C-alpha positions as CSV (number, residue, x, y, z in Angstrom):
1,M,-16.6,-50.8,10.9
2,N,-14.5,-48.0,9.3
3,A,-11.9,-46.3,11.3
4,R,-12.6,-42.7,12.1
5,S,-10.5,-40.4,9.9
6,T,-9.1,-37.1,11.1
7,L,-7.7,-34.3,8.9
8,S,-5.7,-31.4,10.2
9,V,-6.6,-28.3,8.1
10,C,-4.9,-25.0,8.1
11,A,-5.7,-22.6,5.3
12,V,-4.8,-18.9,5.5
13,A,-4.9,-16.4,2.7
14,A,-3.3,-13.0,2.8
15,V,-2.9,-10.3,0.2
16,L,-0.2,-7.6,0.1
17,V,-0.3,-4.7,-2.3
18,V,3.0,-3.1,-2.9
19,A,4.3,-0.6,-5.4
20,G,7.3,-1.2,-7.5
21,I,8.6,-3.2,-10.5
22,A,6.2,-5.9,-11.4
23,G,7.3,-9.4,-10.7
24,A,6.6,-12.7,-12.5
25,T,3.9,-15.0,-11.1
26,A,5.2,-16.8,-8.0
27,L,4.7,-20.5,-7.6
28,G,5.5,-22.4,-4.4
29,M,6.2,-19.7,-1.8
30,G,6.6,-21.1,1.7
31,P,6.8,-24.6,3.0
32,A,5.1,-27.6,1.5
33,S,4.6,-31.1,2.9
34,A,2.9,-34.4,2.1
35,D,1.8,-36.0,5.4
36,T,0.3,-39.3,6.3
37,H,-1.4,-39.0,9.6
38,T,-2.6,-42.6,10.0
39,T,-3.0,-45.5,7.7
40,D,-6.4,-44.1,6.5
41,S,-5.9,-40.3,6.8
42,K,-3.7,-38.5,4.3
43,A,-3.2,-34.8,3.5
44,I,-1.0,-32.6,1.4
45,T,-0.4,-29.0,2.6
46,V,1.1,-26.5,0.3
47,S,1.8,-22.7,0.2
48,A,1.8,-20.8,-3.1
49,A,1.4,-17.2,-4.4
50,G,0.0,-15.4,-7.4
51,T,0.7,-12.0,-8.7
52,V,-1.1,-9.6,-11.0
53,D,0.5,-6.6,-12.7
54,A,-1.4,-3.3,-12.9
55,T,-1.0,0.3,-13.7
56,A,-1.6,2.8,-10.9
57,N,-4.9,4.6,-11.3
58,Q,-4.6,7.0,-8.3
59,A,-2.0,9.4,-7.0
60,V,-1.7,10.8,-3.5
61,I,0.4,13.9,-3.0
62,D,1.3,15.1,0.5
63,V,2.4,18.8,0.7
64,A,3.0,21.1,3.6
65,V,2.7,24.8,4.3
66,T,5.1,26.1,7.0
67,A,5.5,29.4,8.8
68,S,7.8,30.8,11.5
69,G,7.6,33.8,13.7
70,N,7.9,35.2,17.2
71,D,4.2,35.1,17.8
72,S,2.1,32.0,17.7
73,T,-1.0,33.8,16.5
74,A,0.8,35.4,13.6
75,V,2.2,31.9,12.6
76,R,-1.3,30.5,12.7
77,Q,-2.7,33.3,10.6
78,S,0.1,32.8,8.1
79,L,-0.6,29.1,7.8
80,A,-4.3,29.7,7.4
81,A,-3.8,32.2,4.6
82,D,-1.3,30.0,2.6
83,V,-3.4,26.9,3.0
84,Q,-6.5,28.7,1.8
85,S,-4.5,30.0,-1.2
86,V,-3.4,26.4,-2.0
87,R,-7.0,25.1,-1.7
88,D,-8.4,27.9,-3.9
89,A,-5.8,27.3,-6.6
90,L,-6.4,23.5,-6.6
91,A,-10.1,24.2,-6.9
92,A,-9.5,26.5,-9.8
93,D,-7.5,23.7,-11.4
94,G,-10.5,21.4,-11.2
95,V,-9.6,19.5,-8.0
96,P,-12.7,18.6,-5.9
97,A,-12.6,20.1,-2.4
98,N,-13.3,16.7,-0.8
99,T,-10.1,15.2,-2.3
100,V,-8.0,17.7,-0.4
101,R,-7.8,17.1,3.4
102,T,-5.7,18.1,6.4
103,T,-3.5,15.2,7.7
104,D,-1.5,17.2,10.3
105,F,-1.5,20.6,12.0
106,D,1.1,21.7,14.5
107,I,2.5,24.9,16.0
108,R,5.1,24.8,18.6
109,Q,7.8,26.9,20.2
110,Q,11.3,26.3,19.1
111,R,13.8,25.0,21.6
112,D,17.6,25.4,21.4
113,R,20.0,23.5,23.6
114,T,22.8,25.8,24.9
115,A,25.5,25.5,27.5
116,N,23.0,27.1,30.0
117,G,20.3,24.6,29.2
118,V,17.3,24.9,26.9
119,E,16.4,28.3,25.5
120,Y,13.1,29.0,23.8
121,S,13.0,31.1,20.6
122,G,10.2,31.7,18.1
123,Y,7.3,29.5,16.8
124,R,7.1,27.2,13.9
125,G,3.9,25.9,12.4
126,V,3.2,23.2,9.8
127,H,-0.1,22.4,8.0
128,D,0.0,19.2,6.0
129,L,-2.4,18.6,3.1
130,E,-3.1,15.3,1.3
131,I,-4.3,15.7,-2.4
132,T,-5.8,12.6,-4.1
133,T,-6.4,12.4,-7.8
134,N,-7.5,9.6,-10.2
135,D,-5.5,11.3,-13.0
136,T,-2.0,10.0,-12.3
137,S,-0.6,12.0,-15.2
138,A,-1.7,15.2,-13.4
139,A,0.5,14.6,-10.3
140,G,3.3,16.9,-11.4
141,E,0.9,19.7,-12.4
142,L,-0.8,19.5,-9.0
143,I,2.5,19.8,-7.2
144,D,3.3,22.9,-9.2
145,V,0.0,24.4,-8.4
146,A,0.4,23.8,-4.7
147,V,4.0,25.1,-4.6
148,T,3.2,28.2,-6.6
149,N,0.4,29.1,-4.2
150,G,2.0,28.6,-0.8
151,A,3.2,25.1,-0.2
152,D,6.9,24.9,0.5
153,T,7.5,21.2,1.2
154,I,6.5,18.0,-0.8
155,D,6.4,15.3,1.8
156,R,5.5,12.4,-0.5
157,T,4.1,11.5,-3.8
158,S,2.5,8.0,-3.9
159,F,1.0,6.1,-6.8
160,T,-1.5,3.5,-5.8
161,L,-4.8,1.7,-6.7
162,S,-8.3,2.7,-6.1
163,D,-10.2,0.5,-3.7
164,A,-12.4,-1.0,-6.5
165,K,-9.4,-1.8,-8.7
166,R,-7.3,-3.2,-5.8
167,D,-10.2,-5.5,-4.8
168,R,-10.6,-6.8,-8.3
169,L,-6.9,-7.5,-8.7
170,H,-6.8,-9.1,-5.3
171,N,-9.4,-11.6,-6.4
172,D,-7.5,-12.3,-9.6
173,A,-4.3,-12.8,-7.6
174,L,-6.1,-15.2,-5.3
175,N,-7.3,-17.3,-8.2
176,T,-3.8,-17.5,-9.6
177,A,-2.5,-18.5,-6.1
178,M,-5.0,-21.3,-5.8
179,A,-4.2,-22.6,-9.3
180,N,-0.5,-22.6,-8.3
181,A,-1.3,-24.3,-5.1
182,R,-3.1,-27.1,-6.9
183,Q,-0.2,-27.5,-9.3
184,R,2.2,-27.8,-6.5
185,A,0.0,-30.3,-4.7
186,D,-0.3,-32.4,-7.8
187,T,3.5,-32.4,-8.1
188,L,4.0,-33.5,-4.5
189,A,1.3,-36.1,-4.7
190,S,2.9,-37.7,-7.8
191,A,6.3,-37.7,-6.1
192,G,4.9,-39.3,-3.0
193,G,2.6,-41.9,-4.7
194,L,-0.6,-40.1,-3.6
195,G,-3.6,-38.6,-5.4
196,V,-5.2,-35.2,-4.7
197,A,-8.9,-35.7,-3.8
198,G,-9.9,-32.0,-3.5
199,V,-9.7,-29.2,-1.0
200,H,-11.0,-30.1,2.5
201,A,-11.6,-26.5,3.7
202,I,-10.3,-22.9,3.1
203,D,-10.4,-20.0,5.6
204,S,-9.2,-16.6,4.6
205,A,-8.1,-13.6,6.7
206,D,-7.1,-11.0,4.2
207,T,-5.0,-7.9,4.9
208,T,-4.3,-5.2,2.3
209,A,-1.8,-2.4,2.1
210,H,-1.7,0.5,-0.4
211,P,1.2,0.3,-2.8
212,R,3.5,3.3,-2.6
213,A,6.0,4.7,-5.0
214,E,7.4,7.6,-3.0
215,A,9.3,10.7,-3.7
216,G,9.5,13.9,-1.7
217,G,11.6,16.7,-0.1
218,M,11.9,20.4,0.1
219,V,10.7,22.2,-3.0
220,P,13.5,23.0,-5.4
221,Q,14.0,26.4,-6.8
222,S,13.1,25.8,-10.5
223,T,10.8,27.1,-13.2
224,T,10.7,23.8,-15.0
225,A,7.3,21.9,-14.8
226,T,7.4,18.9,-12.6
227,T,7.0,15.5,-14.3
228,I,6.5,12.3,-12.3
229,D,6.1,8.7,-13.7
230,S,4.2,6.2,-11.6
231,G,5.6,2.9,-12.7
232,P,3.8,-0.5,-12.5
233,V,2.1,-1.9,-9.4
234,T,2.1,-5.6,-8.4
235,V,-0.7,-7.2,-6.4
236,T,0.4,-10.3,-4.6
237,A,-1.8,-13.0,-2.9
238,S,-0.4,-15.8,-0.8
239,V,-2.3,-18.9,0.2
240,Q,-1.8,-22.0,2.3
241,V,-4.1,-24.9,1.4
242,T,-4.6,-28.4,2.8
243,Y,-5.8,-31.0,0.3
244,N,-7.3,-34.4,0.9
245,A,-5.1,-37.2,-0.4
246,T,-5.6,-40.8,-1.5
247,A,-3.2,-43.6,-1.8
């Protein structure tokens, strides 16, 4: 009668998309162990990672229109006029209306701390817009269009990946991570006098984050056209896999 074998299995896969300088494919991230549970039950658990380099195919530009005054209604009207001017100019430049959206709108009375306490002055309003384009080379041009027509702050310029491209690269990175995991398991098995008999089970709980290459600040006073380079993007997938092992 064969003894009942038990295997402890823990397999988690997670992907993180970050912007920046591309790195080389990683092998062997995290802990690894060769474990003999009983005389009949053996397992090898490894962690590994895989990376895929990519070129950003999407730019996200966050701009803001601001206004100040002694009357909240006048501030609101000024914001509305300038935001409409920005939207109209972007549309004339070929930017679809559905790729320009409001991310924040705020009007509040200014407060100043004095020796006598808090004193209220005029009002300040902010209307933030997010502009998304699949033409990353046009990011600088769109910033200039927005600034020329009413925007006075560039909050952030981000270079990222479209959902479809990110998902495709995520899968490629996972395949690389699994290949690296098997290579590491083979190395551990050889060192421990074991053999790898295949994957027992894999569960994945993936999380993703948009890569961001950021730049922003108050709009400089310059007549020179704005030029922004995106740089490469690296998609990284990490896995932890438990393999069956034989003596």
